Residue, then its C-alpha position, 0 to 999 in steps of 0.5 A: i687291766n681287763l686281762l688281769m681281772s680275768l686271770p685266776k688270782a695266782e696268775k695275777w699274783k705271778k704277773y705282779c711279782e714278775a713286774m715288780n722284779d723287772l722294776l727292781i732290776v731297772k732300779t738297780i741299774l739306774i742306781g748303779i749308774g747314778a752312784t758311779i756318776t756320783f763317784d766320777l763327779w766327786a773325782q772331778l771335784l777333787k781334781l778341781f779343788f785339790k789338784i788330786p788327779p782322778s783314776n785313769i779308767c783307761v788303765v782298767g780297760r788295758w787290764m781287762l784287754y790283757m786278760p784274754q791273753g792270760i795276763f792278769r798281773h803287771s809289774n807296772i801296767i802304765k808301762a804295758p803297751e796300750k791296747k786298742g779300745e782300752c778307754l772305751a773298755g775301761w769306761i764300760a767296765h767301770y759302769m758295769i762294776g758300779i751296777s754290779l756293786a749296787a746289785i750286791f748291796f741290794l742283795i745284802m740289804g733287801e728290797k726294803w732298803i731300795l724302797n726306803p733308803t737310808v744313808i749310813p748303810a750306803l756310805l758304809f758299803g761304799i767304804v767297804t768297796v774300797s777293798a777292791p782297788f786296794f787288794i785286787m786292782q792296784p796289786a794287779f796293776g803293779f801299784g802294790f797293795a793299797a797303792s804302796k808302790t805309787p809315787n804318792p801312796m797316801q794321796a792314792r789311798l785317800r782318793s780311792l777312799l773318798n771316791h768309794t765313799a762318794f759311790g756310797a752317797g750316790l747309792y743313797l741319793f739315786a735310790f731316793l731319786v728313783n723312788l720319788k713320785l712325780 
């Protein structure tokens, strides 16, 4: 504090802004992780109460681990040989994607939303994020657009929609929690 008092006002302001930016980055990471945990817990509830199996995150890792070989699309990724470390890679990618999506949401909504979150924008963003599995991941896995080539496309679509809506709810919940003054 004494150091800050001796600095010129511009330098104090710069240090304050840097500290606030660092805090926003930490909040973004925590909220992204929290929203992804919400996604995962929701998936487990769907499994427990409705017998809807959760997404296989290891398949995401398999997909990622085939990319360095120049293989980005599969006829059916389930039939592709497993890769060593695919489950770990999949879970890391899953959480990094969650953090990245949180960062994108905050760039769209601005710092004001992070400091005073509201539920509707977060839920809508979660719903919009379902476009990633529908139009990128599922086709790349060989599952067709919006899981059209899976044995039960409507169940897969509903699971994706509910999971991503839960992600949006998690954005709101964890933004609220990181702002609590304890």
